[in-house]
C-alpha positions in Angstrom: 28.6 27.6 43.2 32.1 28.2 44.3 34.1 31.4 44.3 37.7 31.0 43.2 39.6 34.1 44.5 42.8 34.3 46.4 44.1 37.8 47.1 41.6 39.0 44.5 43.9 38.6 41.4 45.6 35.3 41.3 44.5 32.2 39.4 43.3 29.3 41.6 44.2 25.7 41.2 41.3 23.3 42.1 40.6 19.6 42.6 37.2 18.3 43.3 36.5 14.5 43.9 33.1 12.9 44.1 32.6 9.5 45.9 30.0 7.8 48.1 29.9 9.2 51.7 32.1 6.4 53.1 34.7 7.0 50.3 33.5 4.0 48.3 33.9 4.4 44.5 30.9 2.3 43.6 28.6 5.4 43.2 28.7 6.0 39.4 29.1 9.7 39.5 29.5 12.4 36.9 31.2 15.7 37.9 31.7 18.9 36.0 32.8 22.5 36.6 31.1 25.2 34.6 31.0 29.0 34.4 28.6 31.2 36.3 25.0 30.0 36.0 26.1 26.9 34.1 27.7 28.7 31.2 30.2 26.7 29.2 33.8 26.9 30.6 36.7 26.7 28.3 40.1 26.1 29.9 43.3 24.5 28.7 43.7 20.9 27.5 45.5 20.1 30.8 42.4 21.1 32.7 39.8 18.3 33.4 36.4 20.1 33.6 34.2 17.0 33.1 34.8 13.5 34.6 32.8 10.3 34.5 35.5 8.0 36.1 39.0 8.9 37.4 41.9 7.5 39.4 41.9 8.6 42.1 39.4 8.2 43.5 39.1 5.1 41.2 36.2 2.9 40.2 33.2 5.0 39.3 34.3 8.0 41.3 34.9 11.3 39.5 37.5 14.1 39.7 37.9 17.4 38.0 41.0 19.6 38.3 42.7 22.6 36.7 43.4 26.3 37.1 40.8 29.0 36.8 41.0 32.8 36.9 39.3 34.6 39.8 35.6 34.4 39.5 32.5 32.4 40.3 32.0 28.8 39.0 29.2 26.2 39.1 29.9 22.6 40.2 27.5 20.0 38.8 27.5 16.8 40.7 25.3 14.1 39.3 24.8 10.4 38.8 25.8 8.9 35.4 22.3 7.6 34.9 19.0 7.4 36.7 19.7 3.9 38.1 22.5 5.4 40.4 21.2 7.5 43.3 22.1 8.2 46.8 24.2 10.4 49.0 27.6 11.5 47.9 30.7 13.3 49.2 32.6 16.1 47.5 36.2 16.7 48.5 37.3 20.2 47.3 40.9 21.4 47.4 42.1 24.9 46.3 45.7 25.8 45.7 46.8 29.3 44.6 48.1 29.4 41.0 49.0 25.6 41.0 47.2 22.6 39.4 47.3 19.6 41.8 48.8 16.6 40.0 47.1 13.5 41.4 46.4 11.4 38.3 47.1 7.8 39.3 48.5 9.1 42.6 46.9 7.7 45.8 49.4 9.1 48.2 52.3 11.5 48.3 52.9 15.1 47.1 50.5 16.8 44.7 53.2 19.2 43.5 51.2 22.1 45.1 52.3 21.8 48.7 49.4 19.3 49.4 48.9 15.6 49.2 47.1 13.2 46.9 46.1 10.9 49.7 47.3 9.1 52.8 48.1 5.4 53.1 46.4 3.2 55.7 48.2 1.9 58.7 50.8 -0.8 57.7 51.2 0.7 54.2 53.9 2.9 52.8 53.7 5.4 49.9 56.0 4.2 47.1 57.9 6.2 44.5 55.1 5.7 42.1 52.6 7.2 44.5 50.8 3.9 45.3 50.1 2.6 48.9 51.7 -0.8 49.5 52.2 -3.2 52.4 55.9 -3.7 53.4 57.6 -6.2 52.9 56.0 -6.5 49.5 54.5 -9.9 48.4 53.0 -9.8 44.8 49.3 -10.5 44.8 47.0 -10.7 41.7 44.3 -12.9 43.3 41.0 -11.7 41.9 42.6 -9.0 39.8 42.4 -8.8 36.0 44.4 -5.6 35.7 46.5 -3.0 37.7 49.6 -3.7 39.6 50.5 -6.7 41.7 51.2 -4.5 44.7 55.0 -4.7 44.2 55.5 -2.8 41.0 54.7 -5.7 38.7 51.5 -6.1 36.6 48.4 -8.2 37.0 47.4 -7.5 33.3 45.5 -4.9 31.4 41.9 -4.3 30.4 40.9 -5.4 26.9 38.1 -2.8 27.0 37.4 0.0 29.3 39.5 1.3 32.2 41.1 -0.4 35.2 40.0 0.5 38.7 43.4 0.4 40.3 42.4 -0.4 43.8 40.2 -3.4 43.0 41.9 -4.6 39.8 38.6 -4.8 38.0 37.9 -3.6 34.4 35.0 -1.2 33.9 33.5 -0.4 30.5 33.0 3.4 30.4 32.3 5.9 27.8 34.1 9.2 27.4 32.7 12.0 29.5 30.0 13.8 27.6 29.9 17.4 28.7 26.3 17.7 27.6 25.2 15.1 30.2 25.8 17.3 33.3 22.6 19.4 33.5 22.1 22.3 35.8 18.7 22.9 37.4 16.7 25.6 35.7 16.6 27.8 38.8 20.4 27.9 39.3 21.4 31.3 40.7 24.5 32.5 42.5 22.9 35.5 43.9 
């Protein structure tokens, strides 16, 4: 579990991302944040408390974010199905009373005095929070969807969602908050 307290009385913004250990988004993960001992957590519509696929991290990686009052919470990190197993990495960020805004942002400011990501060498962070090589040369080779790297489009997905970094379409279902299951022996004591 995690304890979300800052100065004892303030709400805490959080962002938790789940990927493979090397940062790859090919691990089909499922991530949820729940109340103490896996009780149901009800936040606002702006809070994402269950995630099957999100950008960032993209692909099959997952991210939950929101603002919670002081207290203890349970993070459930799982595979989407039994065919996906292996080690994983959780990146956890807390911000006092501020919800990080990183939807579709791979770099730049998260609006909470933090960053959504850092571009690789030779890339710059653009006004739309994407990492691009300068000078920009449009490139849609092998891409069915997403941007062309210069602000244009390579197309859209007929079904599913677009993994922005690879330009591939993935058929996904909505996150089912009943899929994340806590072990029977969960205890925060």
